[in-house]
HTML snippet that shows the backbone in 3Dmol.js (N, CA, C, O; Angstrom):
<script src="https://3Dmol.org/build/3Dmol-min.js"></script>
<div id="view" style="width:600px;height:400px;position:relative"></div>
<script>
const pdb = `
ATOM      1  N   MET A   1      10.662  14.396   4.202  1.00  0.00           N
ATOM      2  CA  MET A   1      10.608  13.195   4.959  1.00  0.00           C
ATOM      3  C   MET A   1      11.845  12.793   5.273  1.00  0.00           C
ATOM      4  O   MET A   1      12.677  12.757   4.367  1.00  0.00           O
ATOM      5  N   THR A   2      12.144  12.485   6.351  1.00  0.00           N
ATOM      6  CA  THR A   2      13.360  12.233   7.030  1.00  0.00           C
ATOM      7  C   THR A   2      13.805  10.668   6.604  1.00  0.00           C
ATOM      8  O   THR A   2      12.959   9.817   6.329  1.00  0.00           O
ATOM      9  N   PRO A   3      15.184  10.422   6.590  1.00  0.00           N
ATOM     10  CA  PRO A   3      15.598   9.174   6.393  1.00  0.00           C
ATOM     11  C   PRO A   3      15.084   8.002   6.996  1.00  0.00           C
ATOM     12  O   PRO A   3      14.946   6.922   6.422  1.00  0.00           O
ATOM     13  N   GLU A   4      14.745   8.309   8.434  1.00  0.00           N
ATOM     14  CA  GLU A   4      14.067   6.944   9.445  1.00  0.00           C
ATOM     15  C   GLU A   4      13.043   6.731   8.790  1.00  0.00           C
ATOM     16  O   GLU A   4      12.725   5.552   8.634  1.00  0.00           O
ATOM     17  N   GLN A   5      12.298   7.668   8.268  1.00  0.00           N
ATOM     18  CA  GLN A   5      10.985   7.520   8.010  1.00  0.00           C
ATOM     19  C   GLN A   5      10.438   7.164   6.577  1.00  0.00           C
ATOM     20  O   GLN A   5       9.288   6.783   6.360  1.00  0.00           O
ATOM     21  N   LYS A   6      11.444   7.345   5.606  1.00  0.00           N
ATOM     22  CA  LYS A   6      11.522   6.398   4.564  1.00  0.00           C
ATOM     23  C   LYS A   6      12.028   5.210   4.726  1.00  0.00           C
ATOM     24  O   LYS A   6      11.606   4.396   3.905  1.00  0.00           O
ATOM     25  N   ALA A   7      12.899   4.749   5.605  1.00  0.00           N
ATOM     26  CA  ALA A   7      13.418   3.268   6.133  1.00  0.00           C
ATOM     27  C   ALA A   7      12.420   2.629   6.898  1.00  0.00           C
ATOM     28  O   ALA A   7      12.378   1.406   7.033  1.00  0.00           O
ATOM     29  N   TYR A   8      11.659   3.373   7.376  1.00  0.00           N
ATOM     30  CA  TYR A   8      10.194   2.835   8.160  1.00  0.00           C
ATOM     31  C   TYR A   8       9.406   2.304   7.064  1.00  0.00           C
ATOM     32  O   TYR A   8       9.124   1.107   7.000  1.00  0.00           O
ATOM     33  N   ILE A   9       8.993   3.274   6.082  1.00  0.00           N
ATOM     34  CA  ILE A   9       8.034   2.908   5.123  1.00  0.00           C
ATOM     35  C   ILE A   9       8.485   1.542   4.071  1.00  0.00           C
ATOM     36  O   ILE A   9       7.863   0.576   3.631  1.00  0.00           O
ATOM     37  N   ALA A  10       9.615   1.937   3.970  1.00  0.00           N
ATOM     38  CA  ALA A  10      10.526   0.696   3.212  1.00  0.00           C
ATOM     39  C   ALA A  10      10.233  -0.529   3.862  1.00  0.00           C
ATOM     40  O   ALA A  10       9.836  -1.435   3.130  1.00  0.00           O
ATOM     41  N   GLY A  11      10.365  -0.808   5.335  1.00  0.00           N
ATOM     42  CA  GLY A  11      10.354  -1.714   5.780  1.00  0.00           C
ATOM     43  C   GLY A  11       8.677  -2.296   6.033  1.00  0.00           C
ATOM     44  O   GLY A  11       8.452  -3.477   6.295  1.00  0.00           O
ATOM     45  N   ILE A  12       7.580  -1.249   5.905  1.00  0.00           N
ATOM     46  CA  ILE A  12       6.397  -1.484   5.952  1.00  0.00           C
ATOM     47  C   ILE A  12       6.346  -2.332   4.382  1.00  0.00           C
ATOM     48  O   ILE A  12       6.274  -3.549   4.213  1.00  0.00           O
ATOM     49  N   ILE A  13       6.393  -1.500   3.579  1.00  0.00           N
ATOM     50  CA  ILE A  13       6.405  -2.406   2.469  1.00  0.00           C
ATOM     51  C   ILE A  13       6.997  -3.575   2.017  1.00  0.00           C
ATOM     52  O   ILE A  13       6.452  -4.171   1.088  1.00  0.00           O
ATOM     53  N   ASP A  14       8.115  -4.052   2.554  1.00  0.00           N
ATOM     54  CA  ASP A  14       8.641  -5.125   2.629  1.00  0.00           C
ATOM     55  C   ASP A  14       8.234  -6.208   3.726  1.00  0.00           C
ATOM     56  O   ASP A  14       8.385  -7.413   3.520  1.00  0.00           O
ATOM     57  N   GLY A  15       7.813  -5.795   4.667  1.00  0.00           N
ATOM     58  CA  GLY A  15       6.938  -6.702   5.262  1.00  0.00           C
ATOM     59  C   GLY A  15       5.504  -6.977   5.260  1.00  0.00           C
ATOM     60  O   GLY A  15       5.014  -8.015   5.706  1.00  0.00           O
ATOM     61  N   GLU A  16       4.730  -5.835   4.651  1.00  0.00           N
ATOM     62  CA  GLU A  16       3.312  -6.429   4.610  1.00  0.00           C
ATOM     63  C   GLU A  16       2.625  -5.787   2.963  1.00  0.00           C
ATOM     64  O   GLU A  16       1.412  -5.659   2.801  1.00  0.00           O
ATOM     65  N   GLY A  17       3.552  -5.478   1.975  1.00  0.00           N
ATOM     66  CA  GLY A  17       3.283  -4.967   0.913  1.00  0.00           C
ATOM     67  C   GLY A  17       3.861  -5.799  -0.352  1.00  0.00           C
ATOM     68  O   GLY A  17       4.465  -6.869  -0.424  1.00  0.00           O
ATOM     69  N   SER A  18       3.443  -4.906  -1.270  1.00  0.00           N
ATOM     70  CA  SER A  18       4.051  -5.675  -2.717  1.00  0.00           C
ATOM     71  C   SER A  18       4.176  -4.547  -3.719  1.00  0.00           C
ATOM     72  O   SER A  18       3.555  -3.496  -3.561  1.00  0.00           O
ATOM     73  N   ILE A  19       4.972  -4.761  -4.742  1.00  0.00           N
ATOM     74  CA  ILE A  19       5.145  -3.618  -5.566  1.00  0.00           C
ATOM     75  C   ILE A  19       5.306  -4.390  -7.121  1.00  0.00           C
ATOM     76  O   ILE A  19       6.323  -5.008  -7.438  1.00  0.00           O
ATOM     77  N   MET A  20       4.215  -4.242  -7.928  1.00  0.00           N
ATOM     78  CA  MET A  20       3.978  -4.899  -9.223  1.00  0.00           C
ATOM     79  C   MET A  20       3.431  -3.904 -10.224  1.00  0.00           C
ATOM     80  O   MET A  20       2.868  -2.896  -9.798  1.00  0.00           O
ATOM     81  N   LEU A  21       3.530  -4.068 -11.250  1.00  0.00           N
ATOM     82  CA  LEU A  21       3.414  -3.641 -12.493  1.00  0.00           C
ATOM     83  C   LEU A  21       2.042  -3.964 -13.026  1.00  0.00           C
ATOM     84  O   LEU A  21       1.800  -5.037 -13.579  1.00  0.00           O
ATOM     85  N   ILE A  22       1.112  -2.971 -12.839  1.00  0.00           N
ATOM     86  CA  ILE A  22      -0.400  -3.138 -13.460  1.00  0.00           C
ATOM     87  C   ILE A  22      -0.739  -2.316 -14.573  1.00  0.00           C
ATOM     88  O   ILE A  22      -0.376  -1.149 -14.721  1.00  0.00           O
ATOM     89  N   ARG A  23      -1.679  -3.190 -15.593  1.00  0.00           N
ATOM     90  CA  ARG A  23      -2.147  -2.195 -16.461  1.00  0.00           C
ATOM     91  C   ARG A  23      -3.716  -1.977 -16.554  1.00  0.00           C
ATOM     92  O   ARG A  23      -4.507  -2.716 -17.141  1.00  0.00           O
ATOM     93  N   PHE A  24      -3.988  -0.889 -15.901  1.00  0.00           N
ATOM     94  CA  PHE A  24      -5.246  -0.442 -15.789  1.00  0.00           C
ATOM     95  C   PHE A  24      -6.231  -0.497 -16.867  1.00  0.00           C
ATOM     96  O   PHE A  24      -7.421  -0.670 -16.607  1.00  0.00           O
ATOM     97  N   HIS A  25      -5.721  -0.333 -18.291  1.00  0.00           N
ATOM     98  CA  HIS A  25      -6.699  -0.617 -19.273  1.00  0.00           C
ATOM     99  C   HIS A  25      -5.847  -1.171 -20.400  1.00  0.00           C
ATOM    100  O   HIS A  25      -4.632  -0.975 -20.424  1.00  0.00           O
ATOM    101  N   LYS A  26      -6.514  -1.892 -21.373  1.00  0.00           N
ATOM    102  CA  LYS A  26      -5.962  -3.321 -22.039  1.00  0.00           C
ATOM    103  C   LYS A  26      -4.869  -2.236 -23.152  1.00  0.00           C
ATOM    104  O   LYS A  26      -3.777  -2.714 -23.457  1.00  0.00           O
ATOM    105  N   ASN A  27      -5.129  -1.250 -23.531  1.00  0.00           N
ATOM    106  CA  ASN A  27      -4.189  -0.340 -24.491  1.00  0.00           C
ATOM    107  C   ASN A  27      -2.975   0.360 -23.882  1.00  0.00           C
ATOM    108  O   ASN A  27      -2.190   0.901 -24.661  1.00  0.00           O
ATOM    109  N   GLN A  28      -2.720   0.407 -22.452  1.00  0.00           N
ATOM    110  CA  GLN A  28      -1.884   1.114 -21.877  1.00  0.00           C
ATOM    111  C   GLN A  28      -0.664   0.360 -21.313  1.00  0.00           C
ATOM    112  O   GLN A  28      -0.760  -0.806 -20.932  1.00  0.00           O
ATOM    113  N   PHE A  29       0.309   0.954 -21.278  1.00  0.00           N
ATOM    114  CA  PHE A  29       1.598   0.329 -20.580  1.00  0.00           C
ATOM    115  C   PHE A  29       1.548   0.354 -19.184  1.00  0.00           C
ATOM    116  O   PHE A  29       1.241   1.310 -18.472  1.00  0.00           O
ATOM    117  N   PRO A  30       1.890  -0.826 -18.835  1.00  0.00           N
ATOM    118  CA  PRO A  30       1.774  -1.120 -17.135  1.00  0.00           C
ATOM    119  C   PRO A  30       2.647   0.020 -16.340  1.00  0.00           C
ATOM    120  O   PRO A  30       3.707   0.551 -16.673  1.00  0.00           O
ATOM    121  N   ALA A  31       1.871   0.205 -15.221  1.00  0.00           N
ATOM    122  CA  ALA A  31       2.375   1.045 -14.537  1.00  0.00           C
ATOM    123  C   ALA A  31       3.068   0.754 -13.113  1.00  0.00           C
ATOM    124  O   ALA A  31       2.728  -0.402 -12.859  1.00  0.00           O
ATOM    125  N   PRO A  32       3.800   1.184 -12.151  1.00  0.00           N
ATOM    126  CA  PRO A  32       4.360   0.797 -11.171  1.00  0.00           C
ATOM    127  C   PRO A  32       3.023   1.020 -10.218  1.00  0.00           C
ATOM    128  O   PRO A  32       2.258   1.969 -10.390  1.00  0.00           O
ATOM    129  N   CYS A  33       2.840  -0.028  -9.143  1.00  0.00           N
ATOM    130  CA  CYS A  33       1.913  -0.082  -8.099  1.00  0.00           C
ATOM    131  C   CYS A  33       2.436  -0.651  -6.765  1.00  0.00           C
ATOM    132  O   CYS A  33       3.101  -1.686  -6.732  1.00  0.00           O
ATOM    133  N   VAL A  34       2.089   0.113  -5.585  1.00  0.00           N
ATOM    134  CA  VAL A  34       2.353  -0.474  -4.440  1.00  0.00           C
ATOM    135  C   VAL A  34       1.656  -0.732  -3.401  1.00  0.00           C
ATOM    136  O   VAL A  34       1.224   0.144  -2.652  1.00  0.00           O
ATOM    137  N   SER A  35       1.519  -1.666  -3.286  1.00  0.00           N
ATOM    138  CA  SER A  35       0.078  -2.111  -2.296  1.00  0.00           C
ATOM    139  C   SER A  35       0.554  -2.644  -0.784  1.00  0.00           C
ATOM    140  O   SER A  35       1.540  -3.373  -0.675  1.00  0.00           O
ATOM    141  N   VAL A  36      -0.022  -2.331   0.064  1.00  0.00           N
ATOM    142  CA  VAL A  36       0.241  -2.482   1.485  1.00  0.00           C
ATOM    143  C   VAL A  36      -1.024  -3.220   2.064  1.00  0.00           C
ATOM    144  O   VAL A  36      -2.122  -2.760   1.750  1.00  0.00           O
ATOM    145  N   SER A  37      -0.981  -4.052   2.680  1.00  0.00           N
ATOM    146  CA  SER A  37      -1.861  -4.388   3.507  1.00  0.00           C
ATOM    147  C   SER A  37      -1.992  -4.545   4.925  1.00  0.00           C
ATOM    148  O   SER A  37      -1.634  -5.626   5.393  1.00  0.00           O
ATOM    149  N   SER A  38      -2.546  -3.460   5.875  1.00  0.00           N
ATOM    150  CA  SER A  38      -2.736  -3.482   7.179  1.00  0.00           C
ATOM    151  C   SER A  38      -3.821  -3.479   7.548  1.00  0.00           C
ATOM    152  O   SER A  38      -4.799  -3.047   6.938  1.00  0.00           O
ATOM    153  N   THR A  39      -3.777  -4.125   8.944  1.00  0.00           N
ATOM    154  CA  THR A  39      -5.103  -3.659   9.924  1.00  0.00           C
ATOM    155  C   THR A  39      -4.991  -2.405  10.538  1.00  0.00           C
ATOM    156  O   THR A  39      -5.800  -1.946  11.344  1.00  0.00           O
ATOM    157  N   SER A  40      -3.988  -1.873  10.146  1.00  0.00           N
ATOM    158  CA  SER A  40      -4.005  -0.409  10.833  1.00  0.00           C
ATOM    159  C   SER A  40      -4.588   0.747   9.856  1.00  0.00           C
ATOM    160  O   SER A  40      -3.882   1.075   8.902  1.00  0.00           O
ATOM    161  N   PHE A  41      -5.618   1.267  10.012  1.00  0.00           N
ATOM    162  CA  PHE A  41      -5.828   2.236   9.053  1.00  0.00           C
ATOM    163  C   PHE A  41      -5.178   3.561   9.373  1.00  0.00           C
ATOM    164  O   PHE A  41      -4.980   4.367   8.464  1.00  0.00           O
ATOM    165  N   GLU A  42      -4.908   3.773  10.363  1.00  0.00           N
ATOM    166  CA  GLU A  42      -4.010   4.691  10.670  1.00  0.00           C
ATOM    167  C   GLU A  42      -2.488   5.052  10.218  1.00  0.00           C
ATOM    168  O   GLU A  42      -1.947   6.134   9.988  1.00  0.00           O
ATOM    169  N   LEU A  43      -1.968   3.571  10.180  1.00  0.00           N
ATOM    170  CA  LEU A  43      -0.523   3.643   9.645  1.00  0.00           C
ATOM    171  C   LEU A  43      -0.652   3.724   8.005  1.00  0.00           C
ATOM    172  O   LEU A  43       0.256   4.202   7.325  1.00  0.00           O
ATOM    173  N   LEU A  44      -1.681   3.289   7.526  1.00  0.00           N
ATOM    174  CA  LEU A  44      -1.737   3.530   6.212  1.00  0.00           C
ATOM    175  C   LEU A  44      -1.992   5.055   5.819  1.00  0.00           C
ATOM    176  O   LEU A  44      -1.410   5.657   4.917  1.00  0.00           O
ATOM    177  N   GLU A  45      -3.014   5.587   6.703  1.00  0.00           N
ATOM    178  CA  GLU A  45      -3.044   6.812   6.584  1.00  0.00           C
ATOM    179  C   GLU A  45      -1.779   7.949   6.424  1.00  0.00           C
ATOM    180  O   GLU A  45      -1.655   8.895   5.645  1.00  0.00           O
ATOM    181  N   TRP A  46      -0.965   7.471   7.428  1.00  0.00           N
ATOM    182  CA  TRP A  46       0.018   8.395   7.981  1.00  0.00           C
ATOM    183  C   TRP A  46       1.165   8.064   6.491  1.00  0.00           C
ATOM    184  O   TRP A  46       1.693   9.050   5.978  1.00  0.00           O
ATOM    185  N   ILE A  47       1.432   6.797   5.963  1.00  0.00           N
ATOM    186  CA  ILE A  47       2.381   6.651   4.927  1.00  0.00           C
ATOM    187  C   ILE A  47       1.578   7.658   3.809  1.00  0.00           C
ATOM    188  O   ILE A  47       2.403   8.264   3.127  1.00  0.00           O
ATOM    189  N   GLN A  48       0.387   7.931   3.513  1.00  0.00           N
ATOM    190  CA  GLN A  48      -0.328   8.499   2.426  1.00  0.00           C
ATOM    191  C   GLN A  48       0.113   9.988   3.079  1.00  0.00           C
ATOM    192  O   GLN A  48       0.600  10.653   2.165  1.00  0.00           O
ATOM    193  N   GLU A  49       0.112  10.630   4.157  1.00  0.00           N
ATOM    194  CA  GLU A  49       0.328  12.005   4.542  1.00  0.00           C
ATOM    195  C   GLU A  49       1.899  12.006   4.284  1.00  0.00           C
ATOM    196  O   GLU A  49       2.353  12.958   3.648  1.00  0.00           O
ATOM    197  N   LYS A  50       2.725  11.055   4.709  1.00  0.00           N
ATOM    198  CA  LYS A  50       4.273  11.219   4.483  1.00  0.00           C
ATOM    199  C   LYS A  50       4.860  11.277   2.972  1.00  0.00           C
ATOM    200  O   LYS A  50       5.762  12.067   2.694  1.00  0.00           O
ATOM    201  N   THR A  51       4.288  10.379   1.991  1.00  0.00           N
ATOM    202  CA  THR A  51       4.343  10.334   0.593  1.00  0.00           C
ATOM    203  C   THR A  51       3.730  11.432  -0.472  1.00  0.00           C
ATOM    204  O   THR A  51       4.222  12.007  -1.443  1.00  0.00           O
ATOM    205  N   GLY A  52       2.412  11.461   0.158  1.00  0.00           N
ATOM    206  CA  GLY A  52       1.854  12.474  -0.587  1.00  0.00           C
ATOM    207  C   GLY A  52       0.994  12.388  -2.022  1.00  0.00           C
ATOM    208  O   GLY A  52       0.671  13.143  -2.939  1.00  0.00           O
ATOM    209  N   CYS A  53       0.807  10.805  -1.580  1.00  0.00           N
ATOM    210  CA  CYS A  53       0.318  10.134  -2.671  1.00  0.00           C
ATOM    211  C   CYS A  53      -0.216   8.901  -2.426  1.00  0.00           C
ATOM    212  O   CYS A  53       0.132   8.346  -1.383  1.00  0.00           O
ATOM    213  N   GLY A  54      -1.057   8.296  -3.224  1.00  0.00           N
ATOM    214  CA  GLY A  54      -2.083   6.938  -3.105  1.00  0.00           C
ATOM    215  C   GLY A  54      -3.274   7.446  -2.234  1.00  0.00           C
ATOM    216  O   GLY A  54      -3.518   8.502  -1.652  1.00  0.00           O
ATOM    217  N   LYS A  55      -4.099   5.908  -2.436  1.00  0.00           N
ATOM    218  CA  LYS A  55      -5.267   5.979  -1.717  1.00  0.00           C
ATOM    219  C   LYS A  55      -5.768   4.856  -0.573  1.00  0.00           C
ATOM    220  O   LYS A  55      -5.266   3.739  -0.702  1.00  0.00           O
ATOM    221  N   THR A  56      -6.427   4.990   0.199  1.00  0.00           N
ATOM    222  CA  THR A  56      -6.728   3.826   1.185  1.00  0.00           C
ATOM    223  C   THR A  56      -8.000   3.523   0.786  1.00  0.00           C
ATOM    224  O   THR A  56      -8.793   4.303   0.259  1.00  0.00           O
ATOM    225  N   ASN A  57      -8.207   2.144   1.105  1.00  0.00           N
ATOM    226  CA  ASN A  57      -9.401   1.320   0.567  1.00  0.00           C
ATOM    227  C   ASN A  57      -9.587   0.359   2.241  1.00  0.00           C
ATOM    228  O   ASN A  57      -8.626   0.039   2.940  1.00  0.00           O
ATOM    229  N   SER A  58     -10.892   0.092   2.532  1.00  0.00           N
ATOM    230  CA  SER A  58     -10.997  -0.974   3.381  1.00  0.00           C
ATOM    231  C   SER A  58     -11.719  -2.124   2.667  1.00  0.00           C
ATOM    232  O   SER A  58     -12.457  -1.951   1.697  1.00  0.00           O
ATOM    233  N   LYS A  59     -11.432  -3.382   3.258  1.00  0.00           N
ATOM    234  CA  LYS A  59     -12.432  -4.493   2.990  1.00  0.00           C
ATOM    235  C   LYS A  59     -12.618  -5.217   3.752  1.00  0.00           C
ATOM    236  O   LYS A  59     -11.688  -5.569   4.476  1.00  0.00           O
ATOM    237  N   LYS A  60     -13.633  -5.633   3.876  1.00  0.00           N
ATOM    238  CA  LYS A  60     -14.311  -6.527   5.196  1.00  0.00           C
ATOM    239  C   LYS A  60     -13.791  -7.956   4.620  1.00  0.00           C
ATOM    240  O   LYS A  60     -13.823  -8.359   3.457  1.00  0.00           O
ATOM    241  N   ASN A  61     -13.283  -8.624   5.838  1.00  0.00           N
ATOM    242  CA  ASN A  61     -12.472  -9.871   5.909  1.00  0.00           C
ATOM    243  C   ASN A  61     -13.786 -10.692   6.405  1.00  0.00           C
ATOM    244  O   ASN A  61     -14.350 -10.184   7.374  1.00  0.00           O
ATOM    245  N   TYR A  62     -14.447 -12.074   5.803  1.00  0.00           N
ATOM    246  CA  TYR A  62     -15.332 -12.866   5.993  1.00  0.00           C
ATOM    247  C   TYR A  62     -14.856 -14.234   6.415  1.00  0.00           C
ATOM    248  O   TYR A  62     -13.879 -14.780   5.901  1.00  0.00           O
ATOM    249  N   LYS A  63     -15.834 -14.938   7.692  1.00  0.00           N
ATOM    250  CA  LYS A  63     -15.146 -15.985   7.621  1.00  0.00           C
ATOM    251  C   LYS A  63     -15.752 -16.935   6.961  1.00  0.00           C
ATOM    252  O   LYS A  63     -16.779 -16.710   6.321  1.00  0.00           O
ATOM    253  N   LEU A  64     -15.199 -18.100   7.035  1.00  0.00           N
ATOM    254  CA  LEU A  64     -15.276 -18.666   5.677  1.00  0.00           C
ATOM    255  C   LEU A  64     -15.761 -20.174   6.549  1.00  0.00           C
ATOM    256  O   LEU A  64     -16.562 -20.967   6.054  1.00  0.00           O
ATOM    257  N   PHE A  65     -15.237 -20.338   7.649  1.00  0.00           N
ATOM    258  CA  PHE A  65     -15.810 -21.549   8.448  1.00  0.00           C
ATOM    259  C   PHE A  65     -16.013 -20.982  10.206  1.00  0.00           C
ATOM    260  O   PHE A  65     -15.416 -20.171  10.913  1.00  0.00           O
ATOM    261  N   ASN A  66     -17.112 -21.851  10.384  1.00  0.00           N
ATOM    262  CA  ASN A  66     -17.483 -21.289  12.067  1.00  0.00           C
ATOM    263  C   ASN A  66     -16.793 -21.856  13.255  1.00  0.00           C
ATOM    264  O   ASN A  66     -17.071 -21.449  14.383  1.00  0.00           O
TER     265      ASN A  66
END
`;
const viewer = $3Dmol.createViewer("view");
viewer.addModel(pdb, "pdb");
viewer.setStyle({}, {cartoon: {color: "spectrum"}});
viewer.zoomTo();
viewer.render();
</script>
């Protein structure tokens, strides 16, 4: 991965993401987790391809008011 790609991914995480510690099971130590919310599925797939890790999910947004 080039330094430019690393900087771009860092900017995406800074602008649309978060870094947190998550405990997946009660008896485990917390593990770092990076989450990015984006409307572009292609961008998330590109990040996954470049970093070689992660998984992508899609969530449906619902309108609360008419």
